[in-house]
C-alpha positions in Angstrom: 169.7 81.6 185.1 168.9 83.7 182.1 165.9 83.5 180.6 165.8 83.5 176.9 163.4 86.0 175.2 160.7 84.2 173.1 161.3 84.6 169.2 159.2 86.8 167.9 156.7 86.1 165.1 158.0 87.3 162.0 156.7 90.8 160.9 153.8 90.8 158.8 154.6 91.7 155.3 153.9 95.1 153.7 150.2 95.4 152.5 150.1 95.5 148.7 150.3 99.0 147.5 146.8 100.2 146.8 146.5 101.2 143.4 144.6 104.6 143.4 142.2 104.6 140.6 142.9 106.6 137.6 142.0 110.3 138.0 139.7 111.6 135.4 140.8 114.8 133.5 140.7 118.2 135.6 137.7 120.1 134.9 137.7 123.9 134.4 133.8 125.2 134.3 134.0 128.6 132.4 131.8 131.8 133.3 128.5 133.0 131.7 130.7 136.3 130.5 133.9 135.6 128.9 134.8 139.3 129.0 138.1 141.6 129.4 137.7 140.9 132.6 137.3 137.5 132.8 140.7 136.8 130.5 143.5 137.1 133.1 141.3 134.8 135.5 140.8 132.5 133.1 144.7 132.2 132.2 145.6 131.9 135.7 143.1 129.0 136.2 144.2 127.3 133.3 148.0 127.6 133.6 147.2 125.9 137.1 146.0 122.8 135.5 149.3 122.7 133.0 150.5 119.5 132.5 147.8 117.0 133.1 144.4 116.2 130.9 142.0 118.8 130.8 138.3 118.8 130.2 136.6 122.7 129.5 133.1 123.0 130.6 131.7 125.7 128.6 128.0 124.7 128.6 126.9 128.3 130.5 128.6 130.9 128.3 126.5 133.3 127.5 129.0 136.4 126.0 132.4 135.7 124.4 135.1 138.4 124.0 138.1 138.0 122.2 140.7 138.2 124.8 139.1 134.9 126.3 138.7 133.3 122.9 142.6 133.9 122.4 142.9 132.7 125.9 141.1 129.6 125.1 143.2 129.1 121.6 146.3 129.6 123.4 145.5 126.6 125.9 144.7 124.4 123.0 148.3 125.2 121.2 149.8 124.8 125.1 148.3 121.4 126.0 148.9 120.1 122.2 153.0 121.2 123.1 152.8 119.6 126.4 151.6 116.3 124.8 148.0 116.5 127.1 144.6 116.1 125.7 142.2 119.0 126.5 138.5 118.7 125.5 135.7 120.5 125.8 132.8 118.5 128.0 130.1 121.4 127.2 129.4 124.1 124.9 126.8 126.9 124.7 125.5 128.1 121.5 127.0 131.4 122.0 130.5 130.0 122.7 130.4 127.3 119.9 129.2 130.1 117.4 132.1 132.5 118.6 134.5 129.2 118.3 133.6 129.0 114.5 133.6 132.5 113.7 137.3 133.0 114.9 138.0 129.8 112.7 138.3 127.0 115.4 135.9 124.5 114.0 138.1 121.5 116.1 136.9 123.4 119.3 133.3 123.8 118.3 132.8 120.4 116.9 130.4 117.8 118.7 131.7 116.5 121.7 133.6 113.5 121.7 131.1 110.4 122.6 133.7 109.4 125.8 133.8 112.9 127.1 129.5 112.9 127.3 129.3 110.1 129.7 
């Protein structure tokens, strides 16, 4: 006599895919001194985050050199061309003044309210 196997219960339906909370923009904190030696590491750090929204925290900046300002201006153009937002989450007075001096008032403007939270 052959025993019949008991019918197995249907497998549990696959759990619904968990929706991950939307991640905020990547954040880069600028060094206190943005001189010639800081330009290449800054460029590399920014390029590593290319293709996604980015916030730059410049609240610690005390000195700013021309080459790092060029890197920041280039990043603004690159993010704009990629259709990605780039914003400052904080600016020191030194960074603010340097951005105004080089003619980037939009980058030196007040921090948007949605970024302050």
